[in-house]
LUMVEXVEX-76785 format. One record per residue (C-alpha): residue in one letter; z, y, x. Coordinates in nm, 4 decimals. Each point is the difference from the previous one (the first is absolute). Example, Ala and Ser with C-alpha at 12.3 -4.5 7.8 and 13.67 -1.06 7.14 Angstrom:
+------+----------+----------+----------+
! type !       pz !       py !       px !
+------+----------+----------+----------+
!    A !   0.7800 !  -0.4500 !   1.2300 !
!    S !  -0.0660 !   0.3440 !   0.1370 !
+------+----------+----------+----------+
//
This chain:
+------+----------+----------+----------+
! type !       pz !       py !       px !
+------+----------+----------+----------+
!    M !  -1.5429 !  -0.7701 !   0.7239 !
!    V !  -0.3058 !   0.2104 !  -0.0700 !
!    S !  -0.0800 !   0.2723 !   0.2466 !
!    L !   0.0297 !   0.3391 !  -0.1623 !
!    E !  -0.2619 !   0.1440 !   0.2319 !
!    K !  -0.2623 !  -0.2176 !  -0.1758 !
!    K !   0.0923 !   0.1481 !  -0.3388 !
!    S !  -0.1361 !   0.3221 !  -0.1458 !
!    P !   0.2461 !   0.2867 !  -0.0521 !
!    E !  -0.0111 !  -0.0567 !  -0.3770 !
!    E !   0.0850 !  -0.3685 !   0.0443 !
!    R !   0.2866 !   0.0874 !   0.2338 !
!    L !   0.1395 !   0.2458 !  -0.2536 !
!    N !  -0.0366 !  -0.2559 !  -0.2777 !
!    I !   0.1865 !  -0.2698 !   0.1972 !
!    C !   0.2728 !   0.2419 !   0.1054 !
!    R !   0.0448 !   0.1171 !  -0.3634 !
!    K !   0.0241 !  -0.3621 !  -0.1225 !
!    Y !   0.2662 !  -0.0856 !   0.2579 !
!    Y !   0.1915 !   0.3159 !  -0.0889 !
!    L !  -0.0078 !  -0.0677 !  -0.3723 !
!    G !   0.0827 !  -0.3679 !   0.0576 !
!    G !   0.3214 !   0.1038 !   0.1709 !
!    F !   0.1276 !   0.1352 !  -0.3323 !
!    A !   0.0114 !  -0.3585 !  -0.1283 !
!    F !   0.3220 !  -0.0452 !   0.2031 !
!    L !  -0.1922 !  -0.1025 !   0.3108 !
!    P !   0.1343 !   0.2189 !   0.2811 !
!    L !  -0.1669 !  -0.2329 !   0.2520 !
!    L !  -0.3347 !   0.1109 !  -0.1329 !
!    W !   0.0967 !   0.3606 !   0.0714 !
!    L !   0.1048 !  -0.0981 !   0.3521 !
!    I !  -0.3364 !  -0.1690 !   0.0597 !
!    N !  -0.1819 !   0.3038 !  -0.1435 !
!    A !   0.1865 !   0.2408 !   0.2264 !
!    I !  -0.0615 !  -0.2062 !   0.3117 !
!    W !  -0.3563 !  -0.1049 !  -0.0707 !
!    F !  -0.1251 !   0.3453 !  -0.0979 !
!    Y !   0.2047 !   0.2074 !   0.2475 !
!    K !  -0.2895 !   0.0251 !   0.2441 !
!    Q !  -0.2434 !   0.0968 !  -0.2735 !
!    A !   0.2352 !   0.2662 !  -0.1305 !
!    F !   0.1055 !   0.1642 !   0.3280 !
!    K !  -0.2014 !  -0.1180 !   0.3040 !
!    V !  -0.3720 !  -0.0105 !  -0.0813 !
!    E !  -0.2488 !   0.2860 !  -0.0307 !
!    P !   0.0371 !   0.1891 !  -0.3281 !
!    F !  -0.1943 !  -0.1225 !  -0.3026 !
!    P !   0.0063 !   0.1210 !  -0.3626 !
!    Q !   0.2358 !  -0.2664 !  -0.1384 !
!    Q !   0.2468 !   0.0223 !   0.2878 !
!    E !   0.2371 !   0.2404 !  -0.1778 !
!    Q !   0.0357 !  -0.2370 !  -0.2945 !
!    I !   0.0532 !  -0.2990 !   0.2301 !
!    R !   0.2594 !   0.2018 !   0.1932 !
!    K !   0.1829 !   0.0785 !  -0.3268 !
!    Y !   0.0086 !  -0.3698 !  -0.0934 !
!    V !   0.1150 !  -0.1052 !   0.3466 !
!    I !   0.2854 !   0.2528 !   0.0079 !
!    R !   0.1123 !  -0.0932 !  -0.3512 !
!    S !  -0.0206 !  -0.3706 !   0.0841 !
!    A !   0.2176 !   0.0517 !   0.3063 !
!    I !   0.2556 !   0.1984 !  -0.2017 !
!    G !   0.0004 !  -0.2619 !  -0.2748 !
!    T !   0.0503 !  -0.2796 !   0.2540 !
!    F !   0.2917 !   0.1831 !   0.1570 !
!    V !   0.1646 !   0.0637 !  -0.3368 !
!    W !  -0.0409 !  -0.3623 !  -0.1108 !
!    F !   0.1412 !  -0.1370 !   0.3246 !
!    L !   0.2899 !   0.2452 !  -0.0219 !
!    I !   0.0746 !  -0.1167 !  -0.3562 !
!    I !  -0.0180 !  -0.3682 !   0.1030 !
!    I !   0.2282 !   0.0546 !   0.2997 !
!    V !   0.2557 !   0.1982 !  -0.2011 !
!    W !  -0.0001 !  -0.2649 !  -0.2749 !
!    N !   0.0447 !  -0.2772 !   0.2550 !
!    V !   0.2930 !   0.1726 !   0.1722 !
!    L !   0.1726 !   0.0903 !  -0.3238 !
!    F !  -0.0454 !  -0.3488 !  -0.1412 !
!    Q !   0.1424 !  -0.1644 !   0.3109 !
!    V !   0.2983 !   0.2335 !   0.0061 !
!    F !   0.0818 !  -0.0113 !  -0.3707 !
!    R !  -0.1162 !  -0.3514 !  -0.1016 !
!    T !   0.3487 !  -0.1386 !  -0.0306 !
!    R !   0.1078 !   0.2915 !  -0.2250 !
!    M !  -0.2897 !  -0.0732 !  -0.2359 !
!    G !   0.1622 !  -0.3281 !  -0.1038 !
!    P !  -0.2289 !  -0.2583 !  -0.1684 !
!    T !  -0.2867 !   0.2453 !  -0.0128 !
!    G !  -0.0037 !   0.0216 !   0.3765 !
!    D !   0.0028 !  -0.3781 !   0.0224 !
!    Y !  -0.2933 !  -0.0303 !  -0.2423 !
!    L !  -0.2000 !   0.2452 !   0.2132 !
!    T !   0.0800 !  -0.1948 !   0.3188 !
!    F !  -0.2279 !  -0.2819 !   0.1032 !
!    V !   0.2585 !  -0.1601 !   0.2282 !
!    V !   0.3673 !   0.0800 !  -0.0662 !
!    P !   0.1950 !   0.0251 !   0.3279 !
!    R !   0.3191 !  -0.2081 !   0.0088 !
!    G !   0.3436 !   0.1415 !   0.0627 !
!    Y !  -0.0315 !   0.3376 !  -0.1663 !
!    Y !   0.1952 !  -0.0797 !  -0.3153 !
+------+----------+----------+----------+
//
């Protein structure tokens, strides 16, 4: 991974913005990487002009990651609980159908 300290503030902002916008393509992992990788640049280093924008992208990436993971967990739990009530549709959505539930 490239060291962010070797990049100019404009390049850091550009990379952070690209990761943030890439997360909207249903890639919550990209938001997670953005939040972790740029956390130090957003909150721990000496202030620089682009830091406020980077901080905004890092906070939004972290919130987006949390929301996506929450949605995935809720879907997983609901699907496991109600799969048998879904009938054939639940079976079509299941990769491996457990035996003994019908």
